[in-house]
C-alpha angles and dihedrals in degrees: 000000000000120000121216114232127214088257090058091048091052091047090054092050092052093048090050089051092049092052091048089053092050090050089050088052092052093045092047098046100038114176092340132099120258125222118200123194101229122196097168093247123129097265098048090043092056092045090052094048092048092047091049090051093046099043108017125251093271091066098043122077120187117216110201112222120203118204094196113225088004094064125102104233 
């Protein structure tokens, strides 16, 4: 019999959280489109990926935001 390690339990918890977030996105957006302000940083990249997975790429539009001299270009 296989034993689950702490790492597997942590991964299971993360996967459950990801599914819950995607369900929340679907509930919040309903049948509408979602526009995500996208800077290219880690947080907006994760939001964009979760939104695409939850709604499909045809219902998600990324809006690139530029922070002028603070942008990495």
